[in-house]
C-alpha angles and dihedrals in degrees: 000000000000117000119238089210093064099031103041101024106038094142106008104052088148090078091059091050094049093048090049091050089050090052091052091047091054091050092053089053091052092049090053090049092051091046092052093048093048096047103029114177103168090254101107095154096083093052090043091057091047091052091044089058090053090049091052090047087052091051090052092051091048091049091051090048093054092042091055093044089055092052097043119088093185120038127185092240131009116307088230094056093050094046092045092051092049093048097045093048086053090051089058095054090041088055092052092049093045090055094049091045092051089048089057096042092048090048091229109192098185134049108208127208092261093060091046087053094049092046088055092049092049090052092049094048091048090051089052095051090048089054089045089059087058090050089051090053091054092044087230108164091184093054093042092053090051092051090047092051090049093052091046090054093050092044090054089048088054089049092052092045092052092051095048096041092048091052089050093049092063090065086071115091093208101095094186090054090048093055093045096051095038088058092046092051092048094051091053093045090049088052091061087050089059090049087056090051088053093053090047093056092045089049091049091054091052091049091052095049108028 
């Protein structure tokens, strides 16, 4: 099997390293989100600060990628693919931070079963996109298709969960609570959508170069 390190990144291996770092950064954020949802203790500020640090680290990685793209006349793969991957990975960690920040701002005292389910789906999709990056390195179309199918399944589960949970929310007579939880659900569902976008880009790279 051809190695993407040699084939796609013959001179600019730094792009590979930066994107892989971004993937790991996103996964760390998803793990913290899952831990918080599983063992919620009303103190969201500590987790919020930790995820904020990951978000800032992600911003630094994206900035370096774009800086290097601007100074590179020849890149291992299309400028657009590299930039889109960097930006979309960043959207995922941004979504995770946005959720935790809203949780803190809204002074949410209880994590319901829906949020726990969403947090699990976000973690599973982030694990899949991290594995998909490995599949992209190996230019394995078979593996990439499997990862893509897995993320699609998880994303559909998130869609269904949003539909059902939103309908259930409106049985609550507390309108403020409805608005808060509806927004929180939508942020997490949107984060799984961004994971699907990441896989689509990775799959596109494999299709171009396998």
